[in-house]
C-alpha positions in Angstrom: 7.8 145.9 16.5 10.3 146.8 19.2 10.1 144.0 20.7 13.1 141.3 21.8 13.4 138.3 20.2 14.0 135.6 22.2 15.3 132.3 21.4 14.3 129.4 24.2 14.6 125.0 23.4 16.3 122.6 24.6 20.7 122.0 25.1 21.9 121.3 22.0 19.4 123.1 19.9 21.9 125.5 18.3 20.2 128.7 20.5 23.3 130.5 20.2 24.5 129.8 16.7 20.7 130.9 15.2 20.7 133.9 17.8 24.2 135.6 16.4 23.2 135.1 13.1 19.7 136.3 13.4 21.0 139.4 15.5 23.6 140.6 12.7 20.6 140.1 10.0 18.0 142.8 12.0 21.0 144.6 13.4 20.6 144.1 16.9 22.5 143.4 19.6 23.0 139.8 20.4 23.3 138.1 23.4 23.9 134.6 25.2 22.1 134.7 28.4 24.5 131.5 30.2 27.5 133.8 29.0 26.2 136.4 30.4 25.6 134.8 34.1 29.0 133.4 33.8 30.4 136.6 33.3 28.0 138.5 36.5 29.0 135.2 38.7 32.7 135.2 37.5 32.8 131.6 37.0 31.5 128.4 34.6 27.9 127.3 35.3 29.4 124.1 35.9 30.8 125.8 39.1 27.6 127.4 40.0 26.0 124.1 39.7 28.5 122.3 41.9 28.9 124.6 44.7 25.8 126.2 45.0 23.4 124.0 43.1 20.5 124.6 40.3 18.1 127.0 42.5 21.1 129.0 42.9 21.9 129.2 39.4 18.2 129.9 38.3 18.6 132.8 40.5 21.1 134.6 39.0 19.6 133.4 35.4 16.2 135.2 36.4 18.2 138.5 37.5 20.1 138.3 33.6 17.2 137.9 31.9 15.6 141.0 34.0 18.3 142.6 33.1 18.7 141.7 29.4 14.8 142.0 28.8 14.6 145.4 30.2 16.8 147.2 27.8 14.9 149.5 25.3 16.7 148.8 22.5 15.4 145.6 21.0 17.9 142.6 21.0 18.3 138.8 20.3 18.5 136.7 23.5 19.4 133.1 23.3 18.5 131.4 26.9 19.4 128.5 28.7 18.0 125.1 28.3 16.0 125.3 31.5 15.3 129.3 31.6 11.7 128.6 31.4 11.3 126.9 33.9 11.2 129.9 36.2 7.9 131.5 36.4 9.1 135.0 36.3 11.4 134.4 33.3 7.7 132.8 31.5 6.1 136.3 32.2 9.2 138.5 31.2 9.6 137.0 28.1 5.7 137.2 27.5 5.4 141.1 28.6 8.5 142.2 26.9 9.5 139.7 24.0 8.5 137.5 20.6 9.7 133.9 21.9 10.8 131.2 19.2 11.1 127.3 19.5 14.3 126.4 18.8 13.4 123.0 18.3 15.6 120.1 18.3 15.2 116.1 18.8 16.6 114.1 21.6 18.8 112.4 19.8 20.5 114.8 17.9 20.3 117.5 21.5 22.5 114.3 23.1 25.0 114.2 20.0 25.8 117.6 20.1 26.1 118.0 23.7 27.9 114.5 25.2 30.8 114.5 27.0 30.8 118.6 27.2 30.6 120.2 30.4 27.0 120.9 31.0 26.1 120.0 34.4 22.8 118.3 33.1 24.0 116.4 30.5 25.9 113.5 32.3 23.4 110.9 31.4 21.6 110.1 28.6 18.6 108.5 30.5 18.5 111.6 32.3 18.7 113.6 29.8 15.7 112.1 27.8 13.4 112.4 30.7 14.7 116.1 31.3 13.6 116.6 27.4 10.1 115.1 27.7 9.2 116.8 30.8 10.8 120.4 29.4 9.1 120.2 25.7 5.4 121.1 26.8 6.8 124.0 28.8 8.6 125.3 25.4 5.6 124.6 23.2 3.9 126.5 25.7 5.7 129.7 26.2 6.7 129.7 22.5 5.1 132.0 20.0 6.3 130.2 16.9 8.8 127.1 16.5 11.2 128.3 13.7 14.2 126.0 11.8 16.7 128.6 10.4 17.2 132.4 10.4 14.1 133.0 7.9 11.8 131.7 10.6 13.2 133.3 12.8 13.4 137.0 10.8 9.5 136.2 10.5 8.9 135.6 13.6 10.4 139.1 14.6 8.2 140.7 12.2 5.1 138.9 13.8 4.7 137.0 10.3 2.9 133.5 10.3 3.0 131.5 6.9 -0.1 129.2 7.8 -3.2 128.7 6.3 -6.0 131.3 6.5 -7.6 129.1 9.2 -5.6 129.9 11.9 -6.4 133.6 11.1 -8.8 133.5 14.5 -5.9 132.7 16.6 -3.9 136.1 15.3 -6.5 138.6 16.0 -7.8 140.1 19.9 -11.1 141.8 20.4 -13.9 142.6 17.5 -12.6 142.4 13.9 -13.6 144.5 10.8 -12.6 142.3 7.4 -12.0 144.4 4.8 -11.4 142.8 1.3 -13.1 143.1 -2.4 -15.7 142.0 -4.3 -13.6 139.7 -5.9 -11.7 138.2 -2.6 -14.6 138.1 -0.8 -16.2 135.8 -3.0 -13.2 132.9 -3.0 -11.5 133.5 0.3 -14.1 135.2 2.3 -16.0 132.7 3.6 -12.8 131.0 5.3 -11.8 134.2 6.6 -15.5 134.5 8.2 -15.5 131.4 9.7 -12.1 131.6 10.9 -12.9 135.0 13.2 -16.3 133.5 14.2 -17.6 135.6 17.0 -14.9 138.3 16.6 -16.4 139.4 13.5 -18.0 142.4 13.9 -18.4 143.7 10.7 -17.5 143.4 6.4 -16.3 145.7 4.6 -15.5 146.2 0.6 -12.9 148.1 -1.3 -13.1 148.6 -4.9 -10.8 146.4 -6.9 -7.4 147.4 -7.6 -6.0 151.2 -7.6 -9.6 152.3 -6.7 -9.0 151.2 -3.5 -6.3 153.3 -3.1 -8.1 156.7 -3.5 -9.4 159.3 -0.6 -12.6 158.6 -1.5 -12.3 154.7 -0.9 -10.5 155.0 2.4 -13.4 157.7 3.5 -16.2 155.2 2.9 -14.1 152.9 5.2 -14.5 155.5 8.0 -17.5 156.3 8.0 -18.6 152.7 7.8 -16.1 151.6 10.6 -17.8 151.3 13.9 -14.7 149.8 16.1 -13.4 150.9 19.2 -9.5 151.1 20.1 -10.2 147.5 21.2 -10.9 146.3 17.8 -8.8 144.9 14.7 -9.0 145.5 11.1 -8.1 142.7 8.9 -7.5 143.1 5.2 -7.8 140.7 3.4 -6.7 140.6 -0.8 -4.1 141.6 -2.8 -1.7 144.8 -2.0 -4.0 147.6 -2.8 -6.5 146.2 -0.3 -3.9 145.9 2.3 -2.4 149.3 1.3 -5.9 151.4 2.0 -7.1 149.4 4.8 -3.9 149.5 6.5 -4.6 153.3 5.6 -7.2 153.9 7.1 -6.3 151.6 10.4 -3.6 153.7 11.0 -6.1 156.7 11.0 -9.2 155.3 12.1 -9.7 156.7 15.7 -5.7 158.0 15.9 -4.8 154.8 14.9 -6.0 151.0 15.7 -4.6 147.9 15.3 -4.9 145.6 11.8 -4.0 142.4 10.7 -2.7 141.8 7.1 -3.5 138.7 5.7 -2.1 138.9 1.6 -4.1 136.8 -0.8 -1.7 137.9 -4.1 2.3 136.6 -5.0 3.3 140.8 -5.1 1.6 140.9 -1.9 2.7 138.3 -0.2 6.4 138.6 -1.3 6.2 142.6 -0.6 3.2 144.9 -0.3 1.7 142.7 2.4 4.5 143.2 4.7 6.1 146.4 6.6 3.6 148.4 7.8 3.5 151.3 4.7 0.0 151.9 3.9 -1.3 155.0 1.8 -3.5 155.9 -0.8 -2.9 157.4 -4.4 -3.6 161.1 -5.5 -4.0 162.5 -9.5 -0.2 163.2 -9.4 1.3 160.4 -8.5 1.3 156.9 -6.7 1.7 156.4 -2.2 1.9 160.5 -2.1 -0.2 160.4 1.6 0.3 157.3 4.2 1.4 156.1 6.9 4.3 153.8 8.3 1.6 151.4 10.7 3.0 147.9 11.5 0.8 145.2 11.3 0.0 143.5 14.7 0.3 140.3 12.8 1.0 139.0 9.2 -0.8 136.3 8.0 0.3 134.3 4.5 -0.9 131.8 2.9 0.7 130.3 -0.2 -2.0 128.0 -1.2 -4.1 130.7 -0.9 -2.1 131.7 -4.7 -3.2 128.6 -6.1 -6.6 130.7 -7.1 -4.4 133.6 -8.9 -4.7 133.9 -12.7 -1.5 132.9 -14.5 -2.1 136.9 -15.3 -1.6 138.1 -12.0 1.6 135.5 -10.7 3.5 137.2 -13.4 3.1 140.4 -11.9 3.6 139.2 -8.8 7.4 137.7 -9.9 8.1 141.6 -11.0 8.5 142.2 -7.3 10.3 138.7 -6.5 12.9 139.6 -9.1 13.3 142.8 -7.5 14.0 141.2 -4.3 16.3 138.6 -5.5 18.5 141.1 -7.3 18.5 142.7 -3.9 19.3 139.8 -1.6 22.0 138.4 -4.5 19.8 135.1 -4.5 17.9 133.4 -7.3 14.7 133.5 -5.8 12.6 133.3 -8.6 13.6 129.5 -9.2 12.1 128.3 -5.8 9.3 126.3 -5.3 6.2 128.6 -4.3 6.1 128.2 -0.8 10.2 128.4 -0.1 10.0 131.6 -2.6 7.4 133.3 -0.7 9.0 132.2 2.5 12.0 133.3 1.4 11.2 136.7 -0.1 8.8 138.1 2.9 11.9 137.6 5.5 13.7 139.7 3.0 11.7 142.0 3.5 10.5 142.1 7.0 14.7 142.1 7.9 15.1 145.3 6.0 11.8 146.6 7.6 12.9 145.8 11.1 16.5 147.3 10.8 15.1 150.7 9.2 11.2 150.8 10.0 10.5 154.4 8.8 12.9 154.5 5.8 15.5 156.6 6.9 18.1 154.8 5.6 18.7 151.5 3.6 14.1 150.8 3.6 14.3 152.8 0.6 16.5 150.0 -1.6 13.6 148.1 -1.5 12.0 150.7 -3.7 14.7 149.7 -6.9 12.9 149.7 -10.2 9.7 152.0 -8.5 10.8 155.1 -9.5 10.0 154.4 -12.9 7.4 152.0 -12.6 5.5 155.0 -10.9 5.5 157.0 -13.1 4.4 154.8 -16.1 1.7 153.8 -14.0 0.6 157.4 -13.7 1.2 158.3 -17.1 -0.9 155.4 -18.2 -4.0 156.5 -16.6 -3.5 153.6 -14.8 -3.9 151.3 -17.6 -0.2 149.8 -17.0 -0.3 147.3 -14.2 2.1 147.4 -11.3 4.1 144.4 -12.0 4.6 145.2 -15.3 5.7 148.9 -14.5 8.4 147.4 -11.9 9.4 145.2 -14.8 10.0 147.9 -17.0 11.3 150.0 -13.9 14.1 147.3 -12.9 15.5 147.7 -16.8 16.1 151.4 -16.0 17.5 151.3 -12.8 20.2 148.3 -14.1 21.0 150.0 -17.5 21.5 153.1 -14.8 23.5 150.9 -12.9 25.6 149.6 -15.6 24.2 146.1 -14.8 23.4 143.1 -16.8 19.6 143.1 -17.5 19.0 139.7 -18.5 17.5 138.0 -15.7 14.8 140.8 -15.9 14.5 140.1 -19.5 14.4 136.4 -19.1 12.0 136.3 -16.1 10.0 139.1 -16.4 10.0 139.8 -20.8 8.8 143.7 -20.4 8.0 145.4 -23.5 7.9 149.3 -24.0 4.4 150.2 -23.0 1.7 153.4 -23.9 2.0 156.2 -22.0 2.1 160.1 -21.8 5.6 160.7 -21.6 5.4 164.1 -20.4 3.1 163.2 -17.6 5.0 160.0 -17.0 8.1 162.2 -16.4 6.2 164.9 -14.3 5.1 161.9 -12.0 8.7 160.6 -11.6 9.6 164.2 -10.6 6.9 164.4 -8.1 7.5 160.7 -6.6 11.3 161.6 -5.6 9.8 164.4 -3.6 12.9 166.2 -4.5 16.4 165.7 -6.1 16.2 163.3 -8.3 18.2 160.2 -6.4 17.7 156.9 -7.7 18.1 153.0 -6.5 20.8 151.8 -8.3 22.4 147.9 -7.8 26.2 147.9 -7.6 28.0 144.7 -7.0 27.8 145.2 -3.2 24.3 145.4 -3.0 22.3 148.4 -3.9 22.4 151.9 -3.1 21.0 155.7 -3.9 22.4 157.5 -6.1 22.0 161.2 -7.6 21.3 160.6 -11.3 21.3 163.5 -13.7 18.0 163.9 -15.1 18.8 164.1 -18.5 19.7 160.6 -18.1 16.8 159.4 -16.0 14.4 161.1 -18.7 15.9 158.6 -21.2 16.2 155.9 -19.5 12.2 156.8 -19.3 11.5 157.4 -22.6 13.1 153.6 -23.6 10.1 152.6 -21.6 7.6 153.9 -23.3 6.3 152.8 -27.0 
């Protein structure tokens, strides 16, 4: 997802303020295009308009946009209200940026800018007319409409919170729909209707962790008939998106894919960020690839059909995210909970797409969780294992565990202690560096083996 994030909208929408906040969250440089024009011209925009006219200003604005969006590293760019009236700027945005509309109604915009120095905000009637003229252009140019930092981060990550029926807007060329039998029976018809004539083939993976085996992925490789113009659409829970995403990453050396998570754990965590993979007998996710989906479609409405047991499974990842974010996200209504969790993970993954630094913090509790899953022979579910893993991580961090105990209520599980320990050693792939949680956030720290073994043993009945 190495594209610029461009904010467009009418004057007074708050693009510069929001853009600076988003840039800070994404660890990117922020550029206010109007400010750059003034810097290059050596005088305020009002003077440029007064002395040279609007056409001259638009020429300077276009040159500044070309300079900024030609930069190799992705930036967050706030454009002036009239920038999109220039054809070349619109074409540049289409090629180089994810463009979001920071929407505002005309009355609010006028209250914010009246009495200022903006040359096109002198008369309220003219201001309203200009607003009406530009609004359709904003809507045609924008890839998404945003209202806050979370929406903007989701857009930067190619993530849409929208009904499943909008899947048709996210897929180009022929599509191979990959799901499991259970999800296919509930949501398959809607997805197929949404894809329409783009649907080239349908494929089923086994349910649960059985999907994440080399045998299952090999069968999918053999069935696929896509060329490089095709797209794999992964519809299902975290195991489906992991396995189908890995198949997409490796088929024809990589084809695009769209992630459509249908479970709570998938929508807040597993279906986001492009981490794909399969399991080996020795442990989870030992074979995989970073392959960011071209788009991710999250429809919280799909959670209405989710059994209560699977909701509880997903809450472990919600609590993990809330601990990392320092916010009680588990207390929010489902729609907002999903949006906030997805935005948090997307921001971390955009800052560190290949897990060379802080993305490892998202593994809080997972070292122990994966060990328990392997040590139990797969009888311990991922959500249960993560809840227990969070307990161990917080204990090693010297932190209060009441949130995990109150919300998730984990209990020790049956597992082979030695097999779990060997899986943990294999999962770490080196020194026992564990994600811990301090007052100022997460950190990765080397922990003595005897302490790690002690906490793992406490999780096993």
